[in-house]
VEXNU-491437 format. One record per residue: residue in one letter; chain; residue number from 1; x negated, y, z negated of N, C-alpha, C in turn. Coordinates in steps of 0.02 Angstrom, whole numbers, plus 50000, padded with zeros to 5 digits. Each point is the difference from the previous one (the first is absolute). Layout:
- A_A_NUM_X_Y_Z_X_Y_Z_X_Y_Z
...
***
This chain:
- M_A_1_47492_53451_52678_49968_49945_49988_49939_49997_50043
- A_A_2_49960_50052_49978_49936_50006_50006_49966_49953_49990
- Y_A_3_50008_49960_49935_49963_49957_49999_50030_49928_50000
- A_A_4_50041_49983_50064_50040_49958_50024_49956_49911_49996
- E_A_5_49932_50033_50021_49961_49941_50043_49941_49986_49947
- V_A_6_50012_50044_49933_49935_50005_49981_50037_49944_49936
- Y_A_7_49991_49962_49982_50026_49940_49961_49964_49923_49981
- F_A_8_50003_49958_49941_49964_49945_49986_50029_49964_49946
- D_A_9_49972_49928_49990_50042_49987_49948_50071_49963_50019
- D_A_10_50017_50000_50077_50058_49956_50020_50048_50048_49968
- F_A_11_49990_50062_49997_50055_50067_49989_50001_50052_50059
- R_A_12_50055_50000_50036_49999_50048_50047_50049_50056_50007
- P_A_13_49999_50078_50003_50024_50029_49974_50056_50009_50043
- V_A_14_50079_50011_49968_50053_49979_50033_50058_50057_50050
- S_A_15_50006_50014_50052_50021_50073_50002_50055_50020_49985
- I_A_16_50001_50046_50022_50093_50017_49965_50048_49963_50080
- L_A_17_49981_50006_50052_50014_49989_50055_50033_49923_50011
- Q_A_18_49964_49953_49947_50011_49935_49998_50073_49994_49952
- I_A_19_50032_50049_49962_50050_49993_49969_50070_49993_50056
- P_A_20_50045_49980_49995_50067_49987_50042_50036_50068_50004
- G_A_21_50015_50028_50050_50010_50059_50006_49964_50092_49995
- A_A_22_49943_49961_49999_49952_50057_49986_49988_50049_50047
- Y_A_23_50013_49965_50059_49980_50037_50077_50071_50037_50028
- D_A_24_50010_50002_49949_50091_50066_49997_49975_50061_49950
- V_A_25_49944_49983_49950_49993_50060_49967_49937_50015_49981
- A_A_26_49960_49965_50032_49916_50025_49981_49939_50001_50055
- V_A_27_49966_50027_49994_49933_50003_50028_49940_49974_49950
- E_A_28_49959_49976_50046_49918_49995_49952_49955_50018_50051
- L_A_29_49952_50013_49976_49942_50036_50030_49943_49969_49988
- H_A_30_49952_49953_50053_49972_49983_50008_49924_50043_50010
- S_A_31_49959_49992_49957_49934_50027_50022_49956_49959_50020
- L_A_32_49951_50025_50049_49929_49969_50013_49940_49993_49968
- S_A_33_50010_50057_49952_49960_50023_49965_49954_49942_49957
- K_A_34_50044_49965_49948_49981_49956_49969_49989_49945_50017
- T_A_35_50053_49970_50047_49995_49914_50060_49921_50001_50018
- Y_A_36_49991_50075_50044_49934_50002_50057_49958_50040_49973
- N_A_37_49987_50009_49934_49944_50071_49978_50015_50045_50035
- M_A_38_50042_50022_50027_50015_50077_50033_50020_50045_49963
- A_A_39_49979_50012_49940_50022_50052_49954_49992_50044_50035
- G_A_40_50025_50055_49979_49989_50079_50029_50005_49995_50085
- F_A_41_50020_49957_50025_50026_50001_50085_50061_50020_49991
- R_A_42_50051_49993_49948_50058_50030_50000_50059_49950_50067
- I_A_43_49991_49959_50007_50047_49964_50046_50032_49924_49975
- G_A_44_50055_49992_50022_50042_49965_49956_50051_49989_50061
- M_A_45_50057_49951_49975_50060_50023_50021_50060_49965_49943
- L_A_46_50055_50036_50032_50074_50013_49974_50053_49950_50016
- V_A_47_50022_49932_49970_50040_49956_50020_50059_49999_49945
- G_A_48_50067_49974_50036_50059_50011_49962_50056_50021_50056
- N_A_49_50040_50037_49957_50076_50030_50036_49967_50048_50036
- A_A_50_50034_49994_50040_49972_50032_50073_50046_50075_50005
- E_A_51_50064_50023_49965_50013_50067_49982_49940_50051_49951
- L_A_52_49970_49936_49954_49932_50051_49945_49948_50004_50064
- I_A_53_49988_49956_50010_49934_49989_50050_50003_50076_50068
- D_A_54_50045_49995_50024_50019_50064_50039_50001_50057_49980
- A_A_55_50045_50011_49936_49992_50071_49968_49929_50017_49963
- V_A_56_49965_49944_49998_49920_50017_49969_49959_50017_50087
- G_A_57_50011_49987_50040_49969_49994_50063_50008_50068_50021
- R_A_58_50079_50019_49980_50015_50084_50028_49950_50039_49962
- L_A_59_50032_49992_49922_49943_50047_49950_49918_50025_50016
- K_A_60_49976_49929_50020_49927_49993_50013_49988_50022_50071
- S_A_61_50034_50011_50044_49999_50036_50061_49984_50085_49986
- N_A_62_50028_50008_49944_50008_50070_49997_49945_50033_49959
- I_A_63_49952_49943_49967_49954_50010_49942_49925_49975_49998
- D_A_64_50007_49939_50055_49933_49983_50036_49962_50032_50061
- S_A_65_49957_49980_50017_49988_50016_50057_49959_49951_50044
- G_A_66_50002_49947_49995_49984_49938_50020_49943_49972_49968
- M_A_67_49978_49955_50029_49944_49961_49942_49939_49972_50059
- F_A_68_49946_50018_49987_49930_49995_50046_49996_49937_50020
- R_A_69_49986_49998_50059_50018_49940_50064_49942_49922_49962
- P_A_70_49938_50024_49978_49971_49947_49977_50019_49972_49954
- I_A_71_50023_50042_49950_50040_49960_49940_50042_49954_50006
- Q_A_72_50048_50017_50065_50062_49935_50042_49965_49964_50019
- Y_A_73_49926_50010_50025_49967_49947_50024_49977_49951_49931
- A_A_74_49973_50027_49967_49959_49959_49944_50069_49946_49971
- A_A_75_50065_50055_49984_50045_49968_49980_50034_49946_50043
- Y_A_76_50017_49993_50066_49999_49947_50046_49947_49950_49992
- E_A_77_49949_50009_49989_49953_49929_49988_49997_49978_49955
- A_A_78_50007_50040_49934_50019_49981_49952_50070_49939_49982
- L_A_79_50040_50021_50034_50077_49958_50019_49976_49932_50028
- Q_A_80_49951_50014_50055_49983_49937_50009_49981_49938_49977
- L_A_81_49957_50007_49945_49962_49964_49967_50035_49946_49973
- P_A_82_49966_49931_49992_50024_49943_49968_50015_50005_49915
- S_A_83_50056_49945_50018_50001_50037_49909_49960_49963_49979
- S_A_84_49956_49949_50013_49940_49977_49971_49971_50064_49947
- W_A_85_49990_50057_50060_49967_50067_49977_50020_50021_49939
- L_A_86_50049_49988_49999_50065_50013_49907_49974_49959_49963
- E_A_87_49999_49933_50026_49987_49943_49947_49930_50033_49972
- Q_A_88_49954_49997_50027_49918_50019_49977_50022_50060_49957
- R_A_89_50004_50050_50038_50018_50081_49953_50011_49979_49947
- N_A_90_50061_49941_49972_50048_50000_49940_49962_49958_49968
- A_A_91_49955_49950_50015_49948_49973_49960_49953_50059_49958
- I_A_92_49976_50018_50038_49951_50070_49998_50028_50025_49932
- Y_A_93_50067_50023_49998_50038_50037_49985_50012_49963_49920
- K_A_94_50009_49935_49999_50012_49959_49954_49944_49984_49954
- R_A_95_49940_49982_50032_49935_50003_49959_50000_50057_49950
- R_A_96_49983_50047_50049_50004_50086_49959_50028_50000_49943
- R_A_97_50083_49980_50006_50051_50002_49953_49960_49964_49937
- N_A_98_50000_49957_49994_49997_49935_49953_49931_50021_49971
- L_A_99_49946_50023_50044_49959_50026_49955_49994_50069_49975
- L_A_100_50042_50047_50007_50040_50038_49968_50031_49993_49927
- V_A_101_50044_49957_50012_50033_49939_49940_49951_49985_49959
- E_A_102_49967_49954_50037_49938_49966_49942_49979_50064_49959
- G_A_103_49961_50052_50027_49977_50062_49986_50030_50033_49943
- C_A_104_50048_50010_50021_50045_50041_49931_50037_49941_49948
- N_A_105_50011_49936_50007_50013_49965_49947_49905_49976_49964
- A_A_106_49963_50006_50031_49959_49997_49978_49981_50058_49923
- L_A_107_50016_50066_50037_49994_50058_49959_50040_50003_49953
- G_A_108_50079_49959_50004_50029_49987_49951_49994_49978_49935
- D_A_109_49963_49924_50045_49986_49969_49932_49946_50035_49963
- A_A_110_49936_50041_50041_49963_50009_49950_50022_50082_49951
- Y_A_111_50072_49999_50042_50009_50077_49929_50050_49952_49939
- T_A_112_50019_49949_50017_50042_49966_49952_49948_49949_49945
- D_A_113_49941_49991_50015_49954_49956_49980_49974_50038_49914
- T_A_114_50016_49977_49940_49994_50027_49941_49945_49972_49994
- T_A_115_49958_49961_50019_49950_49977_49976_49929_50048_50009
- G_A_116_50004_50049_50033_49955_50042_50017_50007_50066_50017
***
């Protein structure tokens, strides 16, 4: 669910964990990369089935060496931001999306125009 908080037009992505019984069989990875513009920081969280999370934790404890402390502090600060910050960021993304769609539609109109 890396894009869980990136949405507009009254469409919000649905979590698999909203499905009845999902906590028994599923986990969901949430990344701060997209939500808080922290691409490259490689920080997020895993939620869901406790046994699966424990198994991932054991695996990662054997392959990871820890996380740079300033990145942990940055993540903490990001998680303290008000929801209005996300709303403003989503408004920016929506404007950008709309400009791109308008541009693509204009290109399509120019391509299909048989008069010129």
